[in-house]
mmCIF file of the C-alpha atoms, coordinates in Angstrom:
data_MODEL
# 
_entry.id   MODEL 
# 
loop_
_atom_site.group_PDB 
_atom_site.id 
_atom_site.type_symbol 
_atom_site.label_atom_id 
_atom_site.label_alt_id 
_atom_site.label_comp_id 
_atom_site.label_asym_id 
_atom_site.label_entity_id 
_atom_site.label_seq_id 
_atom_site.pdbx_PDB_ins_code 
_atom_site.Cartn_x 
_atom_site.Cartn_y 
_atom_site.Cartn_z 
_atom_site.occupancy 
_atom_site.B_iso_or_equiv 
_atom_site.pdbx_formal_charge 
_atom_site.auth_seq_id 
_atom_site.auth_comp_id 
_atom_site.auth_asym_id 
_atom_site.auth_atom_id 
_atom_site.pdbx_PDB_model_num 
ATOM 1   C CA . UNK A 1 1   ? 106.359 42.270 -88.627 1.00 0.00 ? 1   UNK A CA 1 
ATOM 2   C CA . UNK A 1 2   ? 106.777 44.347 -85.499 1.00 0.00 ? 2   UNK A CA 1 
ATOM 3   C CA . UNK A 1 3   ? 109.320 47.147 -85.619 1.00 0.00 ? 3   UNK A CA 1 
ATOM 4   C CA . UNK A 1 4   ? 110.767 49.109 -82.705 1.00 0.00 ? 4   UNK A CA 1 
ATOM 5   C CA . UNK A 1 5   ? 112.650 52.361 -83.079 1.00 0.00 ? 5   UNK A CA 1 
ATOM 6   C CA . UNK A 1 6   ? 114.470 54.199 -80.307 1.00 0.00 ? 6   UNK A CA 1 
ATOM 7   C CA . UNK A 1 7   ? 114.828 57.976 -80.396 1.00 0.00 ? 7   UNK A CA 1 
ATOM 8   C CA . UNK A 1 8   ? 116.368 60.583 -78.151 1.00 0.00 ? 8   UNK A CA 1 
ATOM 9   C CA . UNK A 1 9   ? 119.491 62.643 -77.605 1.00 0.00 ? 9   UNK A CA 1 
ATOM 10  C CA . UNK A 1 10  ? 122.854 60.999 -78.067 1.00 0.00 ? 10  UNK A CA 1 
ATOM 11  C CA . UNK A 1 11  ? 124.573 63.130 -75.448 1.00 0.00 ? 11  UNK A CA 1 
ATOM 12  C CA . UNK A 1 12  ? 123.449 63.947 -71.922 1.00 0.00 ? 12  UNK A CA 1 
ATOM 13  C CA . UNK A 1 13  ? 125.317 65.937 -69.287 1.00 0.00 ? 13  UNK A CA 1 
ATOM 14  C CA . UNK A 1 14  ? 126.081 64.416 -65.890 1.00 0.00 ? 14  UNK A CA 1 
ATOM 15  C CA . UNK A 1 15  ? 123.334 64.862 -63.272 1.00 0.00 ? 15  UNK A CA 1 
ATOM 16  C CA . UNK A 1 16  ? 120.714 65.457 -65.972 1.00 0.00 ? 16  UNK A CA 1 
ATOM 17  C CA . UNK A 1 17  ? 117.871 63.154 -67.002 1.00 0.00 ? 17  UNK A CA 1 
ATOM 18  C CA . UNK A 1 18  ? 118.164 60.829 -69.959 1.00 0.00 ? 18  UNK A CA 1 
ATOM 19  C CA . UNK A 1 19  ? 114.910 60.520 -71.920 1.00 0.00 ? 19  UNK A CA 1 
ATOM 20  C CA . UNK A 1 20  ? 114.322 58.018 -74.711 1.00 0.00 ? 20  UNK A CA 1 
ATOM 21  C CA . UNK A 1 21  ? 111.229 57.050 -76.662 1.00 0.00 ? 21  UNK A CA 1 
ATOM 22  C CA . UNK A 1 22  ? 110.454 53.778 -78.412 1.00 0.00 ? 22  UNK A CA 1 
ATOM 23  C CA . UNK A 1 23  ? 108.009 53.885 -81.298 1.00 0.00 ? 23  UNK A CA 1 
ATOM 24  C CA . UNK A 1 24  ? 106.394 50.558 -82.101 1.00 0.00 ? 24  UNK A CA 1 
ATOM 25  C CA . UNK A 1 25  ? 105.014 49.735 -85.548 1.00 0.00 ? 25  UNK A CA 1 
ATOM 26  C CA . UNK A 1 26  ? 102.788 46.913 -86.786 1.00 0.00 ? 26  UNK A CA 1 
ATOM 27  C CA . UNK A 1 27  ? 101.868 45.762 -83.277 1.00 0.00 ? 27  UNK A CA 1 
ATOM 28  C CA . UNK A 1 28  ? 99.801  47.407 -80.564 1.00 0.00 ? 28  UNK A CA 1 
ATOM 29  C CA . UNK A 1 29  ? 101.541 48.099 -77.265 1.00 0.00 ? 29  UNK A CA 1 
ATOM 30  C CA . UNK A 1 30  ? 98.279  47.149 -75.546 1.00 0.00 ? 30  UNK A CA 1 
ATOM 31  C CA . UNK A 1 31  ? 98.296  43.639 -77.010 1.00 0.00 ? 31  UNK A CA 1 
ATOM 32  C CA . UNK A 1 32  ? 97.569  41.180 -74.247 1.00 0.00 ? 32  UNK A CA 1 
ATOM 33  C CA . UNK A 1 33  ? 100.417 39.710 -72.170 1.00 0.00 ? 33  UNK A CA 1 
ATOM 34  C CA . UNK A 1 34  ? 103.073 41.833 -73.889 1.00 0.00 ? 34  UNK A CA 1 
ATOM 35  C CA . UNK A 1 35  ? 105.722 43.540 -71.797 1.00 0.00 ? 35  UNK A CA 1 
ATOM 36  C CA . UNK A 1 36  ? 107.801 46.341 -73.302 1.00 0.00 ? 36  UNK A CA 1 
ATOM 37  C CA . UNK A 1 37  ? 111.303 46.784 -71.987 1.00 0.00 ? 37  UNK A CA 1 
ATOM 38  C CA . UNK A 1 38  ? 114.406 48.899 -71.947 1.00 0.00 ? 38  UNK A CA 1 
ATOM 39  C CA . UNK A 1 39  ? 117.761 47.116 -71.958 1.00 0.00 ? 39  UNK A CA 1 
ATOM 40  C CA . UNK A 1 40  ? 121.187 48.707 -72.128 1.00 0.00 ? 40  UNK A CA 1 
ATOM 41  C CA . UNK A 1 41  ? 124.731 47.642 -72.876 1.00 0.00 ? 41  UNK A CA 1 
ATOM 42  C CA . UNK A 1 42  ? 127.674 49.754 -71.766 1.00 0.00 ? 42  UNK A CA 1 
ATOM 43  C CA . UNK A 1 43  ? 130.751 49.611 -74.004 1.00 0.00 ? 43  UNK A CA 1 
ATOM 44  C CA . UNK A 1 44  ? 132.600 46.349 -73.476 1.00 0.00 ? 44  UNK A CA 1 
ATOM 45  C CA . UNK A 1 45  ? 130.035 45.018 -71.015 1.00 0.00 ? 45  UNK A CA 1 
ATOM 46  C CA . UNK A 1 46  ? 127.007 42.755 -71.035 1.00 0.00 ? 46  UNK A CA 1 
ATOM 47  C CA . UNK A 1 47  ? 123.330 43.478 -71.430 1.00 0.00 ? 47  UNK A CA 1 
ATOM 48  C CA . UNK A 1 48  ? 121.442 44.926 -68.474 1.00 0.00 ? 48  UNK A CA 1 
ATOM 49  C CA . UNK A 1 49  ? 117.660 44.830 -68.234 1.00 0.00 ? 49  UNK A CA 1 
ATOM 50  C CA . UNK A 1 50  ? 116.424 48.113 -66.794 1.00 0.00 ? 50  UNK A CA 1 
ATOM 51  C CA . UNK A 1 51  ? 112.643 48.357 -66.731 1.00 0.00 ? 51  UNK A CA 1 
ATOM 52  C CA . UNK A 1 52  ? 109.438 47.071 -68.318 1.00 0.00 ? 52  UNK A CA 1 
ATOM 53  C CA . UNK A 1 53  ? 105.835 48.117 -68.779 1.00 0.00 ? 53  UNK A CA 1 
ATOM 54  C CA . UNK A 1 54  ? 103.046 45.695 -69.551 1.00 0.00 ? 54  UNK A CA 1 
ATOM 55  C CA . UNK A 1 55  ? 100.152 45.884 -71.992 1.00 0.00 ? 55  UNK A CA 1 
ATOM 56  C CA . UNK A 1 56  ? 97.955  46.942 -69.050 1.00 0.00 ? 56  UNK A CA 1 
ATOM 57  C CA . UNK A 1 57  ? 100.370 49.550 -67.692 1.00 0.00 ? 57  UNK A CA 1 
ATOM 58  C CA . UNK A 1 58  ? 101.968 47.567 -64.885 1.00 0.00 ? 58  UNK A CA 1 
ATOM 59  C CA . UNK A 1 59  ? 105.605 48.445 -64.371 1.00 0.00 ? 59  UNK A CA 1 
ATOM 60  C CA . UNK A 1 60  ? 108.639 46.383 -63.404 1.00 0.00 ? 60  UNK A CA 1 
ATOM 61  C CA . UNK A 1 61  ? 111.969 47.832 -62.305 1.00 0.00 ? 61  UNK A CA 1 
ATOM 62  C CA . UNK A 1 62  ? 115.476 46.557 -61.886 1.00 0.00 ? 62  UNK A CA 1 
ATOM 63  C CA . UNK A 1 63  ? 116.234 46.919 -58.174 1.00 0.00 ? 63  UNK A CA 1 
ATOM 64  C CA . UNK A 1 64  ? 119.615 48.476 -58.921 1.00 0.00 ? 64  UNK A CA 1 
ATOM 65  C CA . UNK A 1 65  ? 118.069 51.240 -61.044 1.00 0.00 ? 65  UNK A CA 1 
ATOM 66  C CA . UNK A 1 66  ? 114.607 51.632 -59.562 1.00 0.00 ? 66  UNK A CA 1 
ATOM 67  C CA . UNK A 1 67  ? 115.370 54.827 -57.674 1.00 0.00 ? 67  UNK A CA 1 
ATOM 68  C CA . UNK A 1 68  ? 116.447 56.604 -60.884 1.00 0.00 ? 68  UNK A CA 1 
ATOM 69  C CA . UNK A 1 69  ? 114.209 55.009 -63.512 1.00 0.00 ? 69  UNK A CA 1 
ATOM 70  C CA . UNK A 1 70  ? 110.776 55.789 -64.822 1.00 0.00 ? 70  UNK A CA 1 
ATOM 71  C CA . UNK A 1 71  ? 108.819 54.210 -67.656 1.00 0.00 ? 71  UNK A CA 1 
ATOM 72  C CA . UNK A 1 72  ? 105.638 55.434 -69.278 1.00 0.00 ? 72  UNK A CA 1 
ATOM 73  C CA . UNK A 1 73  ? 103.547 54.766 -72.342 1.00 0.00 ? 73  UNK A CA 1 
ATOM 74  C CA . UNK A 1 74  ? 101.306 56.612 -74.798 1.00 0.00 ? 74  UNK A CA 1 
ATOM 75  C CA . UNK A 1 75  ? 98.920  54.114 -76.319 1.00 0.00 ? 75  UNK A CA 1 
ATOM 76  C CA . UNK A 1 76  ? 97.514  56.688 -78.723 1.00 0.00 ? 76  UNK A CA 1 
ATOM 77  C CA . UNK A 1 77  ? 100.965 57.050 -80.280 1.00 0.00 ? 77  UNK A CA 1 
ATOM 78  C CA . UNK A 1 78  ? 101.951 53.403 -79.736 1.00 0.00 ? 78  UNK A CA 1 
ATOM 79  C CA . UNK A 1 79  ? 105.047 54.540 -77.879 1.00 0.00 ? 79  UNK A CA 1 
ATOM 80  C CA . UNK A 1 80  ? 106.709 53.923 -74.555 1.00 0.00 ? 80  UNK A CA 1 
ATOM 81  C CA . UNK A 1 81  ? 109.413 55.983 -72.936 1.00 0.00 ? 81  UNK A CA 1 
ATOM 82  C CA . UNK A 1 82  ? 112.329 55.749 -70.527 1.00 0.00 ? 82  UNK A CA 1 
ATOM 83  C CA . UNK A 1 83  ? 113.588 58.348 -68.131 1.00 0.00 ? 83  UNK A CA 1 
ATOM 84  C CA . UNK A 1 84  ? 116.808 57.840 -66.184 1.00 0.00 ? 84  UNK A CA 1 
ATOM 85  C CA . UNK A 1 85  ? 117.645 60.588 -63.738 1.00 0.00 ? 85  UNK A CA 1 
ATOM 86  C CA . UNK A 1 86  ? 120.903 61.768 -62.192 1.00 0.00 ? 86  UNK A CA 1 
ATOM 87  C CA . UNK A 1 87  ? 123.002 60.201 -64.921 1.00 0.00 ? 87  UNK A CA 1 
ATOM 88  C CA . UNK A 1 88  ? 126.750 59.740 -64.678 1.00 0.00 ? 88  UNK A CA 1 
ATOM 89  C CA . UNK A 1 89  ? 129.373 58.577 -67.193 1.00 0.00 ? 89  UNK A CA 1 
ATOM 90  C CA . UNK A 1 90  ? 128.634 55.019 -66.019 1.00 0.00 ? 90  UNK A CA 1 
ATOM 91  C CA . UNK A 1 91  ? 125.257 55.334 -67.739 1.00 0.00 ? 91  UNK A CA 1 
ATOM 92  C CA . UNK A 1 92  ? 126.951 55.650 -71.126 1.00 0.00 ? 92  UNK A CA 1 
ATOM 93  C CA . UNK A 1 93  ? 125.586 52.743 -73.137 1.00 0.00 ? 93  UNK A CA 1 
ATOM 94  C CA . UNK A 1 94  ? 123.666 51.492 -76.126 1.00 0.00 ? 94  UNK A CA 1 
ATOM 95  C CA . UNK A 1 95  ? 120.010 51.571 -75.162 1.00 0.00 ? 95  UNK A CA 1 
ATOM 96  C CA . UNK A 1 96  ? 117.547 49.119 -76.697 1.00 0.00 ? 96  UNK A CA 1 
ATOM 97  C CA . UNK A 1 97  ? 113.783 48.848 -76.522 1.00 0.00 ? 97  UNK A CA 1 
ATOM 98  C CA . UNK A 1 98  ? 112.395 45.336 -76.749 1.00 0.00 ? 98  UNK A CA 1 
ATOM 99  C CA . UNK A 1 99  ? 109.220 43.288 -76.843 1.00 0.00 ? 99  UNK A CA 1 
ATOM 100 C CA . UNK A 1 100 ? 108.477 40.358 -74.563 1.00 0.00 ? 100 UNK A CA 1 
ATOM 101 C CA . UNK A 1 101 ? 105.309 38.833 -76.033 1.00 0.00 ? 101 UNK A CA 1 
ATOM 102 C CA . UNK A 1 102 ? 104.415 36.573 -73.129 1.00 0.00 ? 102 UNK A CA 1 
ATOM 103 C CA . UNK A 1 103 ? 105.738 38.384 -70.075 1.00 0.00 ? 103 UNK A CA 1 
ATOM 104 C CA . UNK A 1 104 ? 108.291 35.725 -69.143 1.00 0.00 ? 104 UNK A CA 1 
ATOM 105 C CA . UNK A 1 105 ? 111.371 37.851 -69.816 1.00 0.00 ? 105 UNK A CA 1 
ATOM 106 C CA . UNK A 1 106 ? 111.989 36.411 -73.263 1.00 0.00 ? 106 UNK A CA 1 
ATOM 107 C CA . UNK A 1 107 ? 112.546 39.151 -75.830 1.00 0.00 ? 107 UNK A CA 1 
ATOM 108 C CA . UNK A 1 108 ? 111.585 38.388 -79.401 1.00 0.00 ? 108 UNK A CA 1 
ATOM 109 C CA . UNK A 1 109 ? 111.944 41.811 -81.006 1.00 0.00 ? 109 UNK A CA 1 
ATOM 110 C CA . UNK A 1 110 ? 114.541 44.524 -80.531 1.00 0.00 ? 110 UNK A CA 1 
ATOM 111 C CA . UNK A 1 111 ? 115.093 48.006 -81.816 1.00 0.00 ? 111 UNK A CA 1 
ATOM 112 C CA . UNK A 1 112 ? 118.415 48.783 -83.456 1.00 0.00 ? 112 UNK A CA 1 
ATOM 113 C CA . UNK A 1 113 ? 119.514 50.620 -80.353 1.00 0.00 ? 113 UNK A CA 1 
ATOM 114 C CA . UNK A 1 114 ? 120.608 54.160 -79.716 1.00 0.00 ? 114 UNK A CA 1 
ATOM 115 C CA . UNK A 1 115 ? 123.947 55.152 -78.243 1.00 0.00 ? 115 UNK A CA 1 
ATOM 116 C CA . UNK A 1 116 ? 123.790 57.600 -75.359 1.00 0.00 ? 116 UNK A CA 1 
ATOM 117 C CA . UNK A 1 117 ? 126.932 59.162 -73.969 1.00 0.00 ? 117 UNK A CA 1 
ATOM 118 C CA . UNK A 1 118 ? 127.016 60.953 -70.622 1.00 0.00 ? 118 UNK A CA 1 
ATOM 119 C CA . UNK A 1 119 ? 129.644 63.639 -70.694 1.00 0.00 ? 119 UNK A CA 1 
ATOM 120 C CA . UNK A 1 120 ? 130.100 67.270 -69.854 1.00 0.00 ? 120 UNK A CA 1 
# 
């Protein structure tokens, strides 16, 4: 059974860069057709898809976040990572990494999430 685990700092200062890593177990991130994603949920609000990276390394960005978002992967460690630059308190949220096994924006596995607060 695939497992995803988010890691990274729980507190980031405004204007800095938020960096999170997702470690995937029991499933290769290079498995065909799979897209790996970051999704966030601010307190009291709905889910927001941010960015994805495919098994082949292709990347997909939310238009509203594209200018501040970067995604990368390390196949040797079976990890993928998120960077969100120039953060503000509005970026405070629970951040989840997810698996989309067929690339049609249907997530079938989620990490437990990690809460990131943006505050000075």
